[in-house]
C-alpha positions in Angstrom: 92.9 26.6 86.5 93.6 27.3 90.2 97.3 27.9 89.4 96.4 30.4 86.7 94.0 32.2 89.0 96.6 32.3 91.7 99.2 33.7 89.3 96.8 36.3 88.1 96.0 37.4 91.7 99.7 37.6 92.5 100.3 39.7 89.4 97.4 42.1 90.4 98.9 42.5 93.9 102.3 43.2 92.5 101.0 45.8 90.0 99.1 47.5 92.8 102.2 47.7 95.0 104.1 49.0 92.1 101.6 51.8 91.5 101.6 52.7 95.2 105.4 52.9 95.2 105.3 55.1 92.1 102.9 57.5 93.8 105.0 57.6 96.9 108.1 58.3 94.8 106.3 61.1 93.0 105.2 62.6 96.3 108.7 62.4 97.8 109.8 60.5 100.9 108.4 62.1 104.1 106.6 64.9 102.2 103.2 65.9 103.5 100.0 66.3 101.5 98.3 69.7 102.0 95.7 68.0 104.1 98.4 66.6 106.4 100.0 70.0 106.6 96.7 71.7 107.5 96.1 69.1 110.2 99.6 69.4 111.7 99.9 71.1 115.1 101.6 74.5 115.3 105.3 74.5 116.2 105.8 71.0 114.7 108.2 70.3 111.8 106.6 70.1 108.3 107.9 69.0 105.0 106.1 70.0 101.8 106.6 70.2 98.1 105.2 73.4 96.7 105.6 75.9 93.8 106.7 79.5 93.9 104.0 82.0 92.9 105.5 85.2 94.0 108.5 86.6 96.0 107.9 89.2 98.7 111.4 90.0 99.9 115.0 88.9 100.4 117.2 90.3 103.1 120.2 88.9 105.1 120.0 85.6 103.4 116.4 85.1 104.2 113.5 85.0 101.7 109.7 85.5 102.1 107.8 83.7 99.4 104.2 82.9 98.4 103.8 79.3 97.3 101.1 77.0 96.3 100.4 73.5 95.0 97.2 72.0 93.4 95.6 71.6 96.8 96.6 74.6 99.0 99.0 77.4 99.7 102.0 77.9 102.0 103.5 81.2 103.1 107.2 80.8 103.6 108.5 83.5 106.0 112.2 84.3 106.3 113.3 81.0 104.7 117.1 80.5 104.6 118.1 81.5 101.1 121.2 82.9 99.4 120.8 85.8 97.1 122.0 83.5 94.2 119.2 81.0 95.0 116.6 83.8 95.5 117.2 84.7 91.8 116.3 81.1 90.9 112.9 81.2 92.6 110.9 82.4 89.6 107.2 81.8 89.5 106.4 78.1 88.9 109.6 76.8 90.5 109.1 73.6 92.5 110.7 73.4 95.9 110.9 71.0 98.8 110.6 72.9 102.0 111.4 71.8 105.5 110.5 74.0 108.4 108.0 74.6 111.3 104.3 75.4 111.0 103.8 78.7 112.8 101.1 81.3 113.3 101.4 85.1 113.8 98.3 87.2 114.3 96.2 84.5 112.5 98.6 84.1 109.6 99.7 80.4 109.3 103.1 80.2 107.8 106.3 78.1 107.6 109.2 79.5 109.5 112.8 78.5 110.2 112.7 76.8 106.8 115.3 75.5 104.3 114.5 74.4 100.8 115.8 72.6 97.7 114.8 73.1 94.1 113.2 70.2 92.4 112.1 69.3 88.9 108.6 70.5 88.0 106.5 73.6 87.4 103.1 74.9 88.4 101.4 78.3 88.1 98.1 78.7 89.9 95.1 80.4 88.4 93.3 82.9 90.7 90.4 81.3 92.5 87.3 83.6 92.6 86.2 83.7 96.2 84.0 86.8 96.0 81.1 84.9 97.5 83.2 83.7 100.4 84.2 87.1 101.7 81.5 87.3 104.3 81.7 83.6 105.1 83.4 81.9 108.1 84.9 79.6 105.4 87.1 82.4 104.1 90.0 81.4 106.3 90.1 78.0 104.6 91.5 79.8 101.5 94.3 81.5 103.4 97.4 82.3 101.3 95.9 81.1 98.0 96.0 83.2 94.9 92.4 84.5 94.7 90.3 87.1 93.0 87.4 89.3 94.0 84.9 90.5 91.4 82.8 93.7 91.2 84.1 95.4 94.4 83.2 99.0 95.0 85.8 101.4 96.3 84.8 103.1 99.6 86.3 106.0 101.4 89.3 105.0 103.5 89.1 107.9 106.0 86.7 110.7 107.1 88.2 113.0 104.5 87.0 110.6 101.7 90.4 109.4 100.5 90.2 106.4 98.2 93.3 104.9 99.7 95.9 105.6 102.4 99.7 105.5 102.4 100.3 103.1 105.3 97.5 101.8 107.4 97.0 105.1 109.3 97.8 107.5 106.4 101.2 108.3 107.9 103.1 107.3 104.8 104.1 109.6 102.0 103.5 109.8 98.3 107.2 109.8 97.5 108.0 106.8 99.7 107.5 103.1 99.2 104.7 102.9 101.8 102.1 100.1 101.8 98.8 101.1 100.3 95.6 100.5 102.2 92.1 100.8 100.6 88.6 99.7 101.3 86.1 98.0 99.0 82.6 96.8 99.6 80.4 94.0 98.3 76.7 93.3 99.2 76.7 95.8 102.0 80.0 94.6 103.7 83.2 96.6 103.6 86.7 95.1 103.6 90.3 96.4 103.9 92.8 95.4 101.3 96.5 96.1 101.0 99.2 96.5 98.4 102.2 95.2 100.3 105.2 97.3 99.1 107.7 94.6 99.6 105.7 92.5 97.2 104.5 95.2 94.8 106.5 98.4 95.2 105.8 101.9 93.9 107.2 101.1 90.5 104.5 98.4 89.8 101.2 98.7 87.8 99.1 97.7 90.8 100.6 100.4 93.0 99.8 103.0 90.4 96.3 101.6 89.8 95.5 102.0 93.5 96.9 105.5 93.6 94.4 106.3 90.8 91.4 104.9 92.5 88.3 107.0 93.1 85.6 106.3 95.6 82.7 104.6 93.8 84.9 102.8 91.2 83.9 99.2 90.6 86.9 97.0 90.3 88.2 93.4 90.0 91.1 92.4 92.2 93.6 89.6 92.4 96.0 88.9 95.2 97.1 86.5 97.9 94.8 85.9 100.9 97.2 86.9 103.6 95.8 87.0 107.2 96.4 89.6 109.9 93.9 89.7 112.7 91.5 88.7 109.9 91.6 88.7 106.1 94.2 91.1 104.8 94.5 90.3 101.1 97.8 91.3 99.5 96.7 92.7 96.1 98.8 92.2 93.0 96.3 93.3 90.3 93.5 95.9 90.0 91.3 96.3 86.9 88.0 97.9 86.0 85.2 95.4 86.7 84.3 93.2 83.7 
């Protein structure tokens, strides 16, 4: 009986080690969890596996990409990338990224990065964080694909414009300027952006913001970018449901 119990115990231990090894293999050698990435010091090397959600720009063999996994999001700034590989980074594509955790004006990002495409796919659903807008916890959702419900359009300047071309209104209607607009919820007003590199003047969201009127109540979807505070990069605008 003792021999049988010993064999069973050994078998359980081996099975446990096998399951642990399988989990490690799935994760990838040296790859951080999102919690480990979030806890890492700035200016240290990080390695993550993540999934492309949207591409902002490509220039001079460098790509800027919004990515996310099931636990958090990573903004990849000026990652080394050929034009051929940039075309492969369609939404859902899994990539292993090696770079340095950095911060610029509050935005935490991965810089000086390289990547390799891996097997797998994941498309994030927008997380409704409307009730977090006025909370100190908002920064914990940085770079995620998020939504804001029932937002009221406010005047963006003293003349009552519903939006501005460029942050100070210096852009032009016939240019590909960023769009800035203000919305409110529960007595608090927030500034949102349509980043033209991400959604240029040929996109539906750009046209939707150009057609906003003060007082409109709208639902918004975008990436929770950070610049001296929350600066969501909006990718979708619709009448409030």
